[in-house]
N, C-alpha and C positions, 0 to 999 in steps of 0.2 A: 379720251380725248386729247392724248399727250400728242398728237403728232400737232394741232392748235397751239402748242405752246412756239414754234416755229414763228415769225412773225412774216415771213414770206406764204408759208402755206398757209395761213391765217386770213391775208389779202387773196390765194387763191381761193379759197372755199367760200368765202364772202362773195366773190365774185362772182361765181358759180350759181350762187343760193340769188343773187341780185338777176343776171339774168335769168334764170329758169320763173321768177318770179315774172318777170317782163315778158318774158315769151305765153307763160299761161294767161296773163292780160292783154296781149294782142291775142292769140286763139280765143280768146274770148270775145272779143269785140268784132275778130273778123267770123270765127267759123264756130258758133258757142254751142252747135249740138254735135259735131266734129268732138269737140272736147269732152263733152258727159260724155259721149260714146269712148272714146279712147281712154279715162278714167274708168267706165265700166268696166273693159275690156281688161287693164293694169287691174283692178281688182278683181274679177276673176280668176286670175292666173296667178296671182300671189294669193289668194283662198284655195286653190286648188295644191298647189304648191305647199302653203303647208298642213293641209289635209292628209297628204303625203307624209312627209315630216313626221307628224304624228303620229299615224300607224306603224312605220317603222320603228319610232324610238318604242313605241309601246309593245312591237313585238321582242322587243329586244332583253332575254332573261338576264342578263350581267346587271341591271338594273336594278331590279328585286335584291340581288346578295351585293349589290355597292346600297341600298337604300339599311339592308339588315348592318351591314357592318359600320355604316357612321350610325345610325341609332344604339348599337353595343357599342361604339368610341363613346359617344356623347353621354352616358350610363357610367360608364367605365371612370370620364373624367368628374364626373359629377360625384362620381363614393367615395374616389381621391381626394376630392377638394373637404369632402366631408371630414373622412377620416385624419387629414393634414390641419383640418381647422379643431378639431378634441385633439387633437396630439399636443397643440400649440399651448390650446388651454391647462390643458395637466401638466405640461413644461412648466409653467410661470406657478405653479399649483405647489410641486414639488423642490425640495430641495436639490439643487440639482450636484450629483457625485460624478465621478469618474465613472463608474459603472454602469449608472442610466444613461448617461452621455453615451457608449458603444451599443448599449440597449437598441436606442433610441436611434442613431442614425442605421443600425442594421434592420430598423423595423422599416426605416423611409426608402430602403434602395430594394424592398420587395416589388414587383412586378404587378401590374394591375391589370390582366390579362379576360377576356370576357370570351366565352364560347360560343359560337355563330353557327347554329343548327343545318345540315348541310346532308349530302348523299352521303353517308357514311355506313349504311346499312349493306350496299349496293358492292358486290366484289368485281373485279373486272375479271371477264369472259375469258381468260386466255390457252392458246393451244398449248398444251403439251406434244413435246416434243423426245 
């Protein structure tokens, strides 16, 4: 809620919340059945919209690929951390020479990538000209 940092917007939002509570109180005193009916209608509309959005999101095939990518990235980070910690312990144990420093720099510059399984076996069906 970064917009509440501004003092004017804080007062505007607070005023709207107070007016909404006051309006609900007046509605409850004057027409309680109408209030409960409108709350029920709003709840039903929100539930229908929520289920539609969930069904659309579930049908998205990119979501599975993104999840696989995130999992592979997490594994790669964990593996890289373990190698870094192990190499730091080994460096302290060995006497540092110029050649060992050069070798450790080369080892640390390697990239750690994980292959994500996909549709590699399928070849595109191209029309030959």
